[in-house]
C-alpha positions in Angstrom: 0.2 0.0 0.2 1.4 3.4 -0.9 0.8 6.1 1.6 0.0 9.4 -0.3 1.1 13.0 1.3 2.2 11.3 4.8 3.1 13.8 7.9 6.7 14.0 8.1 6.8 13.6 11.8 4.9 10.0 11.1 6.7 8.1 8.3 9.6 6.9 7.1 10.1 4.0 4.5 11.3 1.7 7.4 7.8 2.5 9.3 5.4 2.5 6.1 3.3 -0.6 5.4 5.4 -3.5 4.2 5.6 -3.5 0.1 7.2 -6.9 0.2 5.3 -10.0 1.9 7.1 -13.4 1.1 7.3 -14.6 4.5 5.8 -18.0 4.2 4.8 -20.4 7.3 8.7 -21.7 7.4 10.0 -18.3 8.3 7.2 -17.4 10.5 7.9 -20.6 12.3 11.5 -19.6 13.0 10.7 -16.9 14.8 9.4 -18.7 17.2 12.4 -21.3 17.0 15.0 -18.0 17.0 12.8 -17.0 20.0 12.4 -19.7 22.0 15.5 -21.9 21.9 17.9 -19.5 23.7 19.6 -20.1 26.5 17.1 -17.8 28.6 14.6 -20.1 27.1 16.1 -23.1 28.1 17.0 -21.4 31.8 13.4 -20.8 32.3 11.9 -23.9 30.6 14.3 -25.7 32.9 13.4 -23.8 36.3 9.9 -24.2 35.8 10.0 -27.9 35.5 11.7 -27.9 39.0 8.3 -25.9 40.5 6.3 -28.7 38.8 7.4 -31.5 40.5 6.8 -34.1 38.0 7.1 -34.5 34.3 3.3 -35.4 33.6 2.8 -32.0 35.9 5.4 -30.2 34.0 3.9 -31.0 30.1 0.5 -30.2 31.3 1.2 -26.5 32.5 3.2 -25.8 29.7 0.9 -27.4 27.4 -2.2 -25.2 28.8 0.2 -22.2 29.0 1.5 -22.7 24.9 -2.1 -22.8 23.7 -2.7 -19.5 25.4 0.6 -17.9 23.5 -0.7 -19.4 20.5 -4.2 -17.5 20.5 -2.8 -14.1 21.9 0.1 -14.3 19.0 -2.5 -15.1 16.2 -4.6 -11.8 17.5 -1.8 -9.5 16.6 -0.4 -11.5 14.1 -3.5 -11.5 12.0 -3.4 -7.9 12.2 0.2 -7.1 11.3 -0.8 -9.0 8.2 -3.7 -7.3 7.3 -2.4 -3.7 7.8 1.1 -4.3 6.9 2.7 -1.6 9.9 5.2 -2.5 12.6 3.9 -2.4 16.4 4.4 1.4 17.1 2.1 2.5 14.0 -0.5 -0.2 14.8 -0.6 1.6 18.0 -1.5 5.1 16.9 -5.0 3.4 16.2 -5.8 3.3 20.3 -3.1 5.5 21.4 -3.2 8.5 18.7 -0.4 9.6 16.6 1.7 11.0 19.2 0.3 8.9 22.1 1.8 5.7 20.4 4.9 7.4 21.1 4.6 6.2 24.9 3.6 2.7 24.2 6.8 2.7 21.6 9.4 4.0 24.5 7.9 1.5 26.8 8.4 -1.3 24.6 11.8 -0.3 23.7 13.0 0.3 27.5 11.9 -3.4 28.0 13.6 -4.7 24.6 16.7 -3.0 25.6 16.5 -4.4 29.2 16.2 -8.1 27.4 18.5 -7.2 24.3 21.2 -7.1 27.2 20.1 -10.0 29.3 20.5 -12.1 26.1 23.6 -10.6 25.3 25.1 -11.8 28.2 23.6 -15.0 28.6 25.2 -15.7 24.9 28.6 -14.5 26.1 28.2 -16.5 29.2 28.4 -19.8 27.1 31.6 -18.5 25.0 33.3 -17.7 28.3 32.0 -21.2 30.3 33.9 -22.9 26.6 37.1 -20.8 27.0 37.6 -21.2 30.8 38.4 -24.8 29.9 42.0 -23.6 28.5 44.6 -23.0 31.8 45.5 -19.6 30.3 41.9 -18.1 29.7 41.3 -19.7 33.1 43.9 -17.5 34.7 42.8 -14.1 32.9 39.0 -14.9 33.8 40.2 -15.5 37.3 42.6 -12.6 37.7 41.4 -9.4 35.7 38.1 -7.8 36.4 36.9 -4.7 34.5 33.3 -3.0 35.5 32.5 -5.4 38.3 33.0 -8.2 35.5 35.8 -10.4 34.8 37.7 -9.2 31.6 36.7 -12.2 29.8 33.5 -11.9 30.3 33.7 -8.5 29.0 35.3 -9.3 26.2 33.1 -11.9 25.3 30.2 -9.8 25.9 31.6 -7.0 23.0 32.1 -9.8 20.7 28.6 -11.0 21.1 27.1 -7.6 21.2 29.0 -6.7 18.2 28.1 -9.8 16.0 24.3 -8.7 16.2 25.2 -5.3 14.9 26.5 -7.2 11.6 23.4 -9.8 11.6 21.1 -6.3 11.1 23.3 -4.4 8.6 21.1 -5.6 5.6 17.7 -5.6 6.9 14.7 -7.7 7.7 15.9 -10.4 4.8 18.8 -10.7 6.5 17.4 -11.3 9.8 14.8 -13.7 8.3 17.6 -15.7 6.6 19.7 -16.1 9.6 16.3 -17.1 11.9 16.1 -19.5 8.9 19.1 -21.1 9.8 19.8 -20.7 13.8 16.3 -21.8 14.5 17.0 -25.2 13.5 20.7 -25.5 14.3 19.9 -25.2 18.0 17.2 -27.9 17.6 20.2 -30.2 16.9 22.6 -29.3 19.6 19.5 -30.0 22.1 18.7 -33.4 21.0 22.2 -34.2 21.0 22.7 -33.3 24.2 19.2 -34.7 25.5 20.4 -38.5 23.9 23.9 -38.2 24.9 23.1 -37.7 28.5 20.1 -40.0 28.3 22.4 -42.9 27.0 25.3 -41.8 30.0 22.1 -41.9 32.7 20.9 -44.9 31.6 18.0 -44.4 30.1 15.0 -42.3 30.5 12.2 -42.3 33.3 9.1 -40.0 33.9 9.9 -40.1 37.5 12.8 -37.4 37.2 14.0 -38.5 40.9 15.1 -35.2 42.3 14.5 -35.2 46.0 11.9 -32.3 47.3 15.0 -31.0 49.7 16.9 -30.1 46.5 13.4 -28.9 44.6 12.9 -26.6 47.5 16.2 -25.2 47.7 16.1 -24.3 43.9 12.9 -23.1 44.1 12.8 -20.9 46.9 13.6 -17.5 45.3 10.7 -18.2 42.7 8.2 -16.1 44.8 5.4 -19.0 44.8 3.3 -20.3 47.0 3.3 -23.9 47.9 5.8 -26.4 47.1 6.7 -27.7 43.7 3.5 -30.1 42.4 1.1 -28.2 44.0 -2.2 -26.6 42.4 -0.6 -23.4 42.7 3.1 -23.9 41.8 1.4 -25.4 38.0 -0.7 -22.0 37.9 2.7 -20.1 38.4 4.3 -22.2 36.3 2.0 -21.4 33.3 1.2 -18.0 34.0 5.2 -17.2 34.0 5.3 -18.7 30.6 2.6 -16.8 29.0 4.2 -13.8 30.4 7.7 -14.7 29.1 6.1 -14.0 25.5 4.9 -10.4 27.2 7.4 -8.3 24.7 6.3 -10.3 21.5 2.7 -10.3 21.9 3.1 -6.6 21.2 5.5 -6.8 18.5 5.0 -9.8 16.7 3.3 -7.7 14.1 6.6 -6.2 13.0 7.3 -9.6 11.4 3.5 -10.8 10.5 3.3 -7.7 8.3 5.9 -9.5 5.3 3.8 -12.5 5.8 2.3 -13.7 2.5 -1.1 -14.0 4.0 -3.0 -15.2 7.2 -3.1 -18.4 6.7 1.2 -18.4 6.8 0.9 -16.8 10.1 -1.7 -19.1 11.5 0.3 -22.3 10.4 3.6 -20.5 11.2 2.3 -20.0 14.3 0.8 -23.6 15.2 4.1 -25.6 14.4 6.0 -22.5 16.1 4.0 -21.9 19.3 2.2 -24.8 20.5 4.2 -28.0 19.0 7.7 -26.3 19.2 7.4 -25.0 22.8 6.4 -28.4 24.1 8.6 -30.1 21.9 11.5 -27.8 23.3 10.4 -28.2 26.9 10.1 -31.4 26.9 13.9 -32.0 25.7 14.9 -29.2 28.4 13.4 -31.4 31.3 14.5 -34.6 29.7 18.3 -32.8 29.7 17.5 -31.4 33.0 16.7 -35.0 34.5 19.6 -36.6 32.8 21.9 -34.1 33.7 21.0 -34.8 37.3 21.8 -38.3 37.2 24.5 -38.1 35.4 26.5 -35.1 37.6 24.6 -35.6 40.9 23.4 -31.7 40.5 20.8 -29.8 39.5 22.0 -28.1 36.1 20.0 -25.4 34.9 22.0 -23.9 32.2 23.2 -25.6 29.1 26.3 -24.1 29.3 27.0 -25.7 32.8 26.2 -29.1 31.6 28.6 -28.4 28.3 31.5 -27.3 30.4 31.2 -31.0 32.1 32.0 -32.7 28.7 35.4 -34.3 28.8 35.5 -33.7 24.8 36.6 -30.0 23.9 34.9 -30.2 20.3 31.5 -31.2 21.8 31.7 -28.8 24.6 32.6 -25.9 21.5 29.7 -27.1 19.4 26.9 -27.1 22.6 28.3 -23.5 23.8 28.6 -22.0 20.3 25.0 -23.6 18.9 23.3 -22.2 22.0 25.4 -18.4 21.6 24.0 -18.2 18.4 20.6 -19.3 19.3 20.5 -16.9 21.9 21.8 -13.8 18.9 19.0 -15.2 17.2 16.3 -14.2 20.0 18.0 -11.1 20.4 17.6 -10.0 16.8 14.6 -10.9 16.5 12.7 -10.0 19.8 14.8 -7.3 20.9 17.1 -5.3 18.5 14.0 -5.7 15.5 11.6 -4.2 18.2 13.6 -1.0 19.8 14.4 0.0 16.2 11.4 0.5 15.0 10.1 1.7 18.3 13.0 4.3 18.4 12.3 5.3 14.9 8.5 5.9 15.4 9.4 8.6 17.9 12.2 10.7 15.6 11.3 9.2 12.3 12.6 12.0 10.0 15.9 11.7 12.2 16.3 8.2 13.2 15.9 5.1 11.0 15.4 1.9 11.4 19.1 0.9 11.6 20.1 3.8 13.5 17.3 3.0 16.1 19.0 -0.4 16.8 22.2 1.1 17.1 20.9 3.5 19.6 19.0 0.7 21.4 22.6 -1.4 21.3 24.3 1.3 22.8 22.5 1.9 25.5 22.5 -2.3 26.2 26.3 -1.7 26.4 26.3 1.0 29.0 23.8 -0.9 31.2 26.3 -4.3 31.0 28.4 -2.9 34.3 25.4 -2.7 36.2 23.9 -6.3 34.7 20.3 -5.2 36.1 19.1 -8.5 34.6 20.7 -10.8 36.7 19.0 -12.8 39.3 16.3 -15.4 39.2 14.9 -16.1 35.8 11.1 -16.4 37.0 11.0 -13.0 39.1 12.9 -11.2 36.0 10.4 -12.6 33.4 7.1 -11.4 35.5 8.4 -7.9 36.4 9.9 -7.0 33.0 6.6 -8.4 31.4 3.5 -7.0 33.5 5.1 -3.3 32.0 3.8 -4.2 28.7 0.0 -6.0 30.0 -1.6 -3.1 29.7 -0.8 -2.1 26.3 -1.8 -5.4 24.9 -4.9 -5.2 25.9 -5.7 -1.7 24.9 -4.4 -2.7 21.1 -6.5 -5.7 21.5 -9.8 -4.4 22.3 -9.3 -1.1 20.1 -8.5 -3.3 17.0 -11.2 -6.5 17.6 -13.8 -5.1 20.0 -14.1 -1.0 18.5 -12.7 -1.1 15.0 -14.1 -4.5 14.7 -10.8 -5.2 12.5 -11.0 -2.4 10.2 -8.5 0.3 10.6 -7.5 3.4 8.4 -4.0 2.7 7.3 -3.6 6.0 5.6 -4.6 7.8 8.6 -2.2 6.3 10.7 0.3 8.3 8.7 -1.7 11.7 9.4 -1.3 14.3 11.7 -4.6 15.6 11.6 -6.3 12.2 10.5 -9.0 10.2 12.4 -6.3 9.0 14.7 -5.5 12.4 16.1 -7.8 12.3 19.2 -7.4 15.4 21.6 -3.6 16.9 20.2 -2.3 13.6 18.6 -3.4 11.6 22.2 -5.9 9.2 23.2 -6.7 11.0 27.2 -8.8 6.9 27.4 -5.9 5.0 26.5 -3.4 7.1 28.6 -5.4 6.4 31.9 -6.0 2.7 31.0 -2.3 2.1 30.8 -1.4 4.3 33.7 -4.4 2.3 36.3 -3.1 -0.9 34.4 0.6 -0.5 34.8 -0.1 0.5 38.6 -1.3 -3.0 39.5 0.6 -4.8 37.1 3.6 -3.5 37.8 4.0 -0.8 40.4 2.0 -1.9 43.1 3.6 -5.6 43.0 7.2 -4.7 42.6 7.9 -1.3 44.6 5.4 -1.7 47.4 3.8 -4.5 49.9 0.1 -3.4 49.5 -0.8 -6.4 47.7 -0.2 -10.1 48.3 3.2 -11.7 47.4 1.8 -14.2 44.5 0.0 -11.0 42.5 3.2 -10.4 41.2 3.4 -13.5 39.2 0.5 -12.9 37.6 0.9 -9.0 37.1 0.8 -8.9 33.4 -2.8 -10.8 33.5 -4.1 -8.3 35.6 -2.5 -5.1 33.1 -4.1 -6.9 30.1 -7.8 -7.4 31.8 -7.3 -3.8 33.9 -5.6 -2.1 31.3 -8.0 -3.4 28.6 -11.6 -3.4 30.5 -10.8 0.0 31.4 -9.9 1.2 28.3 -13.3 -0.4 26.6 -15.3 1.7 29.3 -13.5 4.7 28.8 -14.0 4.5 25.3 -17.6 4.2 25.8 -18.3 7.3 27.9 -15.7 9.5 26.4 -16.7 10.8 23.0 -13.1 10.7 20.6 -13.1 14.0 18.5 -12.9 13.6 14.7 -11.2 16.1 13.4 -12.5 18.0 10.3 -11.8 16.2 6.8 -10.9 13.2 8.7 
């Protein structure tokens, strides 16, 4: 779709509706293999496995959670395929042409945090491999910069720079990279799982990990009840769903390039419930087998590969997981932050320049490592900030607009999405109230019960979306002349 006479402050070629739509189901599928098959994805799946207490409980909680993820991704993905616009432009319909910058900045901040976390995870895999050499181990232990070992800093910068190379040639390069990286890590995962299972003497549905070990490993997860209890299983499902909170918003950054709606649905079907359950299953098998082989719970795959006698096998495992982690960073964080920052200053900042800004901020944050700590808590705290945004966008698109947007008006300063000076007050109020209950109160006060934070994203979606629905009904929208 060609946009005629767009407002300069709302348009550049990167934010325009997608012209080439050649992503089939396989490319959409590999968005998810790139997103899930990472060190953080494995770490989260293995951590949640411990909370379930049994293999059957794990598959039940992860399976139901994956179906919810599939439904939500279809809803936002179909909107992207139909309109051809990225997330910050889609947000203009509900937040206003200038109010969408608020939604974009929130998503960009989260993306930058995740960008740093994923880069640190990838560099950690490289560090675990290199310290097998005595001289590298000595350098790692004896040299420290910015609160980290010198080796950690060097590996972080290397991984940070590699991601900039991937994005140099735009979204088609991203597609080709993820089409290779996603399947590659599946091979490494299966080799790791099968090798450890054989070494452990076979596989059993009974994991054999003592309850005192499970309690010790899950004591900081913020979950009421012991592993395997009803509340532990609901927390597992909630955390698994919240893990994808960022991509619920910006999956349209990718689905906008899809050939048709069927490609989005098929790619999501194989990439989400099928792939998620299979990946989690392999992570669980590997965790069990590693416990029986090494006598300890190892939640990080690089911890397992570091114990391999063969340097070659350790190198293959570490490098494959590092590459896969770069894949999710490019897909979930670089692309999103690039579009989001570009949306704020479209005349000055292109897609690539926005990505470079996000990457630079992640580099500056590295000495402080705000992403260190418990995986489940980090996921819930970060993900909860985006719940109200998703609720508002889905309510506006499906319940108020009935799936019909004036795409051209999304690029017009004085068009139908101007609202009040470019801001939709209903969306702003709903975002503030939703964020109060999803993020601010549970994370910065003790006014709410401890379990609230685990479900903060859900409260954000329901409160933000519900309040927006009510306010949109009672607050008439001003329609500019000529809209």
